[in-house]
C-alpha positions as CSV (number, residue, x, y, z in Angstrom):
1,M,21.8,-22.4,-17.6
2,V,18.8,-21.9,-15.4
3,T,19.9,-18.3,-14.6
4,M,20.3,-17.5,-18.3
5,L,16.8,-18.8,-19.1
6,K,15.4,-16.7,-16.2
7,R,17.2,-13.6,-17.6
8,R,15.9,-14.3,-21.1
9,R,12.3,-14.8,-19.8
10,R,12.7,-11.6,-17.8
11,T,13.9,-9.7,-20.8
12,I,11.0,-10.9,-22.9
13,I,8.5,-9.9,-20.2
14,D,10.2,-6.5,-20.0
15,Y,9.8,-5.8,-23.7
16,V,6.2,-7.0,-23.7
17,G,5.5,-4.7,-20.8
18,I,7.1,-1.7,-22.5
19,S,5.1,-2.5,-25.6
20,V,1.8,-2.6,-23.7
21,G,2.8,0.7,-21.9
22,C,3.5,2.4,-25.3
23,M,0.1,1.3,-26.6
24,I,-1.7,2.6,-23.6
25,M,0.1,5.9,-24.0
26,A,-0.9,6.1,-27.7
27,L,-4.5,5.3,-26.8
28,G,-4.7,8.2,-24.4
29,F,-3.0,10.5,-26.8
30,N,-5.1,9.6,-29.9
31,S,-8.4,9.2,-28.2
32,F,-8.3,12.2,-25.8
33,C,-5.4,14.6,-26.2
34,V,-4.9,15.1,-29.9
35,P,-8.5,15.5,-31.0
36,N,-9.0,18.2,-28.3
37,K,-5.7,20.0,-29.0
38,I,-4.4,19.1,-25.5
39,A,-0.6,19.2,-25.4
40,P,0.6,17.7,-22.0
41,G,4.2,18.6,-22.2
42,G,7.0,16.7,-23.8
43,F,8.0,16.3,-27.5
44,S,4.7,14.5,-28.2
45,G,2.8,17.6,-26.9
46,L,4.9,19.9,-29.0
47,A,4.3,17.5,-32.0
48,T,0.6,17.9,-31.3
49,V,0.9,21.6,-31.8
50,L,2.9,21.2,-35.0
51,Y,0.4,18.7,-36.3
52,Y,-2.3,21.4,-36.3
53,I,0.0,23.8,-38.0
54,T,1.7,21.6,-40.6
55,G,-0.3,18.4,-40.7
56,Y,2.8,16.3,-40.1
57,P,2.3,13.0,-38.3
58,I,2.7,13.3,-34.5
59,G,4.7,10.1,-34.1
60,L,7.1,11.0,-36.8
61,V,7.7,14.5,-35.5
62,T,8.2,13.2,-31.9
63,L,10.7,10.7,-33.3
64,A,12.5,13.5,-35.3
65,F,12.9,15.5,-32.0
66,T,13.9,12.5,-29.9
67,I,16.5,10.6,-32.1
68,P,19.0,13.4,-32.3
69,L,18.8,13.9,-28.6
70,F,19.2,10.2,-28.0
71,I,22.4,10.2,-30.1
72,I,23.7,13.3,-28.2
73,S,22.9,11.8,-24.8
74,I,24.8,8.7,-25.6
75,K,27.9,10.8,-26.5
76,L,27.6,13.0,-23.5
77,L,26.1,10.7,-20.8
78,G,27.1,7.3,-22.0
79,I,25.0,4.3,-23.0
80,K,23.1,4.1,-19.7
81,F,19.8,4.9,-21.4
82,G,20.1,1.5,-23.1
83,A,18.2,-0.5,-25.6
84,K,14.9,-0.4,-23.8
85,T,14.8,3.4,-24.1
86,F,15.5,3.2,-27.8
87,Y,12.9,0.5,-28.2
88,G,10.3,2.6,-26.2
89,T,11.1,5.7,-28.2
90,I,10.6,4.0,-31.5
91,L,7.6,2.0,-30.6
92,F,5.7,4.9,-29.0
93,S,6.0,6.9,-32.2
94,I,4.9,4.0,-34.3
95,C,1.9,3.4,-32.0
96,I,0.7,7.0,-32.3
97,D,0.8,7.0,-36.1
98,L,0.1,3.4,-37.2
99,I,-0.9,0.9,-34.5
100,V,-3.3,2.6,-32.1
101,R,-5.6,4.5,-34.5
102,T,-8.5,5.0,-32.1
103,P,-11.5,7.4,-32.7
104,R,-12.2,10.6,-30.7
105,I,-14.1,9.6,-27.6
106,T,-15.3,12.9,-26.2
107,D,-15.5,16.5,-27.1
108,D,-15.6,17.6,-23.4
109,L,-12.2,19.2,-22.7
110,F,-12.3,18.4,-19.0
111,L,-13.1,14.7,-19.6
112,A,-10.4,14.6,-22.3
113,A,-7.8,16.1,-19.9
114,V,-8.7,13.7,-17.1
115,F,-8.8,10.5,-19.0
116,G,-6.0,11.5,-21.3
117,G,-3.8,12.2,-18.3
118,V,-4.7,8.9,-16.6
119,L,-4.0,6.8,-19.6
120,L,-0.8,8.6,-20.4
121,G,0.4,8.2,-16.8
122,L,-0.7,4.6,-16.7
123,G,1.2,3.9,-19.9
124,I,4.4,5.7,-18.9
125,G,4.2,4.0,-15.5
126,V,4.0,0.6,-17.1
127,V,7.0,1.5,-19.3
128,F,9.0,2.6,-16.3
129,K,8.0,-0.5,-14.3
130,F,9.6,-2.7,-16.9
131,G,12.8,-0.7,-17.1
132,G,12.2,1.4,-20.2
133,T,11.5,5.0,-21.0
134,T,10.1,6.8,-24.1
135,G,13.0,9.2,-24.4
136,G,11.8,12.6,-25.1
137,T,12.2,15.6,-22.8
138,D,13.8,13.6,-20.0
139,L,16.8,13.2,-22.3
140,L,16.9,17.0,-23.0
141,A,16.6,17.6,-19.2
142,A,19.5,15.3,-18.5
143,I,21.6,17.1,-21.2
144,M,20.7,20.5,-19.8
145,H,21.6,19.3,-16.3
146,R,25.0,18.4,-17.5
147,Y,25.7,21.9,-18.6
148,F,23.8,23.6,-15.8
149,S,24.3,21.2,-12.9
150,G,23.0,23.7,-10.4
151,I,19.5,23.0,-11.7
152,S,18.1,19.5,-11.1
153,I,16.9,17.2,-13.9
154,G,13.4,17.3,-12.4
155,T,13.4,21.1,-12.5
156,W,14.5,21.2,-16.1
157,L,11.9,18.6,-17.0
158,M,9.2,20.7,-15.3
159,A,10.4,23.8,-17.0
160,I,10.4,22.2,-20.5
161,D,6.9,20.7,-20.1
162,F,5.6,24.1,-18.8
163,V,7.0,25.8,-22.0
164,V,5.2,23.3,-24.2
165,V,1.9,23.8,-22.3
166,V,2.2,27.6,-22.7
167,I,3.1,27.2,-26.4
168,A,-0.1,25.2,-26.9
169,G,-2.3,27.9,-25.4
170,V,-0.5,30.7,-27.5
171,V,-0.7,28.8,-30.8
172,F,-4.3,27.8,-30.4
173,G,-5.2,31.2,-29.0
174,N,-7.0,29.7,-26.0
175,I,-5.6,29.9,-22.5
176,E,-8.0,27.1,-21.5
177,I,-6.0,24.8,-23.7
178,S,-2.9,25.5,-21.6
179,M,-4.9,25.0,-18.4
180,Y,-6.3,21.6,-19.5
181,S,-2.9,20.6,-20.8
182,A,-1.4,21.4,-17.4
183,L,-4.2,19.3,-15.8
184,T,-3.4,16.3,-18.1
185,L,0.3,16.7,-17.3
186,Y,-0.4,16.7,-13.5
187,L,-2.7,13.7,-13.6
188,S,-0.2,11.7,-15.7
189,M,2.6,12.4,-13.1
190,K,0.3,11.4,-10.3
191,M,-0.6,8.2,-12.2
192,I,3.1,7.4,-12.7
193,D,3.7,7.7,-9.0
194,L,0.7,5.4,-8.3
195,I,2.1,2.8,-10.7
196,Q,5.6,2.9,-9.4
197,E,4.8,3.2,-5.7
198,G,1.5,1.4,-5.6
199,I,-1.6,2.2,-3.4
200,S,-0.7,2.4,0.2
201,Y,-1.8,-0.9,1.7
202,A,0.3,-0.9,4.8
203,K,1.1,1.6,7.6
204,A,4.3,2.2,9.6
205,F,4.1,3.0,13.3
206,Y,6.8,4.6,15.3
207,I,5.9,4.5,19.0
208,I,7.8,6.1,21.9
209,S,6.7,5.0,25.4
210,P,8.3,4.1,28.7
211,K,6.1,1.0,28.4
212,S,7.6,-0.2,25.1
213,E,8.1,-3.8,26.2
214,E,4.5,-4.2,27.3
215,I,3.3,-2.6,24.1
216,A,5.5,-4.8,21.9
217,Q,4.3,-7.9,23.6
218,A,0.6,-6.9,23.1
219,I,1.3,-6.3,19.4
220,F,2.9,-9.8,19.2
221,D,-0.1,-11.4,20.9
222,E,-3.0,-9.5,19.4
223,L,-1.9,-8.6,15.9
224,D,0.8,-11.2,15.2
225,R,3.1,-8.6,13.8
226,G,6.8,-8.2,14.3
227,V,8.2,-5.2,16.2
228,T,11.7,-3.7,16.0
229,T,13.2,-1.6,18.8
230,L,15.3,1.4,17.6
231,K,17.5,3.2,20.0
232,G,17.0,6.9,20.3
233,R,17.8,9.8,22.6
234,G,15.6,12.7,23.6
235,M,17.7,15.8,22.9
236,Y,15.8,17.9,25.4
237,T,16.1,15.5,28.3
238,G,19.3,13.8,27.2
239,K,17.7,10.4,28.1
240,D,17.9,7.2,26.0
241,K,14.6,6.0,24.7
242,D,13.3,2.9,22.9
243,V,11.4,3.6,19.7
244,L,9.2,0.8,18.5
245,F,8.9,0.3,14.7
246,C,6.1,-1.8,13.3
247,I,4.4,-2.4,9.9
248,V,0.8,-3.4,9.9
249,H,-1.9,-3.9,7.3
250,R,-4.4,-1.0,6.9
251,S,-7.1,-3.2,8.5
252,Q,-5.1,-3.3,11.7
253,V,-4.5,0.4,12.1
254,F,-7.4,1.1,14.6
255,K,-6.6,-2.0,16.6
256,M,-3.0,-0.9,16.8
257,K,-4.0,2.5,18.1
258,D,-6.3,0.9,20.7
259,I,-3.5,-1.3,21.9
260,V,-1.1,1.6,22.4
261,R,-3.7,3.9,24.0
262,Y,-4.9,1.2,26.4
263,I,-1.4,0.5,27.7
264,D,0.0,4.1,27.6
265,P,-2.5,6.9,26.8
266,K,0.5,9.3,26.8
267,A,2.5,7.4,24.2
268,F,3.9,9.3,21.2
269,M,2.9,7.7,17.9
270,I,3.8,8.5,14.3
271,L,1.8,6.9,11.5
272,A,3.2,6.8,8.0
273,D,2.1,5.4,4.6
274,V,4.0,2.4,3.3
275,Y,3.7,1.7,-0.4
276,E,5.6,-1.6,-0.6
277,V,6.7,-4.1,1.9
278,L,8.8,-7.1,0.9
279,G,9.3,-10.0,3.3
280,E,7.5,-12.4,5.6
281,G,3.9,-11.5,6.2
282,F,3.7,-9.2,3.2
283,K,4.8,-9.4,-0.4
284,K,7.2,-12.1,-1.4
285,I,10.5,-11.0,-3.1
286,D,10.6,-11.9,-6.9
287,S,13.5,-14.2,-7.2
288,T,13.4,-14.0,-11.0
289,A,14.1,-10.3,-11.1
290,T,17.5,-9.3,-12.3
């Protein structure tokens, strides 16, 4: 009973999150992209171009493109896209035409491209975070990949978005529109990555040194961080070596370097970004997630 309640609560949270994400996307679209003729890829971008030609509502046209593809994708690829994708697809179109009717905020194409891209990416990232999508060209890319499996879904998606961006520039007779649309598309993708991966708040160290035990003990004592020893072998020398692996907070990076350099100035260190760490000493695992 408790598990069922948790699942229901999680489902409600997911749909609320998808709703918020769709509204943010519509805000970016209606306030920055559409008034400045910026078409950042996807069916909504193509619908923007058609809006200036025919006057048809952008959300309705986006939905007209997406629904047939959704039906085809279910037949070809199965039901894996699910109810959340269907919900996101419908709601995004409704938000563009009816719910989020915001005024034009700026006439500056650069500002419109930047803030439009950030808001679009933020909205899409939120939708993804709660397990949904807004359908669109990702469905077309998945279908194309089924028939031309040698080309990845990501490549198909990039190609489709590129075509839409070019179409915008050709139809509006302004190459700058294509350039700004490409900028919006790029920023939205970077924002999606930021939402999904998070800001790097931790660093991973890989340390190779003959004084590995001494270094590990110093890390325990001075940083209060755990250390894992990985077994490795130098292919040139053929000798076995210990590789220390340790995650530290960003504020501890310089201290970590000082510890290693003090003990072994010739130690080999690799420093890498870590976007999420679950476990003791970092973020707790969400036990309510399904």
